[in-house]
N, C-alpha and C positions, 0 to 999 in steps of 0.2 A: 073847588078852589084847591091848589097844590102847592106845596112849599120846596124849592130847588136850591141846594148848597152848591157851590161853587169852590172849589179848592185850586190856587196857583202856589205849585210846591215850591220851596226855596229852603236852603241849608241855613240862610241868615235870617231872611224874612220868607213867611208864608202867608200870602195873600188868601183873603176868605170873602166870599159874598153870598148873600142869603135873599132870596126873592119868592114873590108870591106870584102865581099865575091866578088869575080868575077871569074866565071866559078868554077874552083875547087882551086883557089888561095887565102889565108886568108893575108889581110894586116892591120897592127897594123894603127890606125889613131890617137888615144889619150889612155892614160890610167894613174891614179892617184888616189887621196884618197881626200875626203872632210872630214875637222878635225871638227867635231862636238861638240867635250868636249873644255869647257874652264873654268877655274877654278871660281868658284862662280855662274856658269849659271845653270838656271833651266832647267828640261826636256823638256818641250815646247820650251824653246828656242834653246835647241840642235836640236829637230824636226824641227824647223824653218830653221837651217842652212842647214840640209839635205834636207829638200823640195827646198828651194832657190838654193843650190847647183845643185841638179839635173835638176831642172828646167835652170838654165843659160845653162847647159851642152846641154840640148835636144835642147834649142833655137837656139843655135851657129849653130849646123849642120842641123836643120829645114832651117836655115837663108840661109845658104851658098850652099845646095846641095837639089835636087828635086828628089834625089835615093831615091827608097823604105827603109824604116826605121821601125824597131820592136825593142823590148826589153825584157830581162829576168831579173830574180832574183832568189837569193838562197832563197829556203825555210827555216822556222825556226825550227831549230833542238829543240829536247827536254833537255834542259839545268836541270845539278842537281839543279841549285840555282833560283826558281820561278821568283825572282826579275831581274835576268839576262835574264831569257826567255820574261819577260815582255818588258823589256827596247830594247832588240832586237826585238820584234813583232812592238813596236811603230816606231822604226827606220825604219823598212820594209815597213810599213803602209805609212809613210812618203815620201820615195821613189816611192813606188808604186802610190801614190796618185799624185806626180808631174808629173810623164810619161803618165797617164791616162788624166791628166789635159791638157797635150800637144797632146792628140789624139793620144797614142800609144797604141798598144794592148801588154800587157805584160805576158810572158811566165813565168811559175813557175818551179824550178827544185830543187831537192834534193841535198845535199852535195855529196852524193854517186853517182850521176847520172852523175854531172857535172865532179868527178875524174874519171868516167869509160870513159867518153867520150873523156876525154884530155889525161889521162894518162893509159886508158886500165885498171886500177884496181881502184875499189871502196874504197879502204882505203888509197888511197896513201897521203903523207904527204904533208906540205905546200912547201917543198924544191923541192919535186918532181914535184909539179904542177908548181914552177916556172920554172923549167928547161924545162918541156916540153912546156909551154908556149913560153918560148925562142925559142925552135926547130920550132915548129908548124909556129910561125910568124917572124922567121928568124931574131931574135933580137941578138943584140951584147951586151946590157947591160941587167942585170937581172931585172926585174920590182919589186919594193916593193911588199911585200906578201900581201896585200890588194888589190893593184892594180892586181896583177898576179890572184887573185882570180875571180876579174870583168871579167878580159880578158877570164879567163877559163869559165865563165858563157856564155860569148859571143860567143865563140866558141863552146860550148855544143848546144846553141841555133841555131847557123849555120850550123851546123852540121845536126841537127833534120829537120829544114828547108830544107837543100839540099836533105835529104833522103826522106822527102814528096813529093818534085819536081820529083825526078825520079820514086817514086812510082806512082804517077798520070801523067806519060809519059809526063814530061817538061811543064805541062800546069798549074802547081801551081806557085803563087806567094808568097811572104813573108806574113806572117800571118796577115790577115785583110788588105792588101794592093790590090788595084786594079792595072791594066795595066798603067794607067795613071799617078800613082804617089802615094802621102800618103794616107793612108785610115782616115775617119772621125768617125770610128767605134771606140767605148771604150769598154774593159773588160779586162779579163785573160784567160788564158787557161793553162791546165796542160800536161805534159810530162808524160806517164805511162812507168813502167818498161818495158812493150811489147814494145812500141815503141822504147825505149831506145836499145833495142837487135838487131833493124836494123841498129845501128850505129856500131856494132862491125865488 
């Protein structure tokens, strides 16, 4: 069994999703949003909210489980507004820093790769993602859009890790993990389009 944390970064709302992969079965453990925006707060204060929120989430699961754990985050898209892209990049950096500070390796996926893995269609809209996340995780209640995106990111990462494990004859473990538990290595790695093709 392995735990996967997915993050959908945002300067106002940062979505997160946490799932467990046991064999071929996916199980939702938690999902929600970190509210980073409060009227009158500066951008550094928002980033601290994101950093602290992600840190608390990771700490909780590291405290109560010894299962291998890894994380993934959506890559920055090229926004038409440079200011929006800058703020998104800063929010993303705060989330990555929080996870790496807790000794998690962080994978990065484009929005298209996540949609392809979850919906089988790289241009799926938010409603389609929510519905597929519900189906894949056997949820009765539709998750909020940002939380669903976080879960979708975690599912994409779980699928990729499962594919690597099969390609390596069952000898692989979650990225950066040893058979004895969590790794103390820090860093990030990326999924290529060629790798993602193995998920189809």
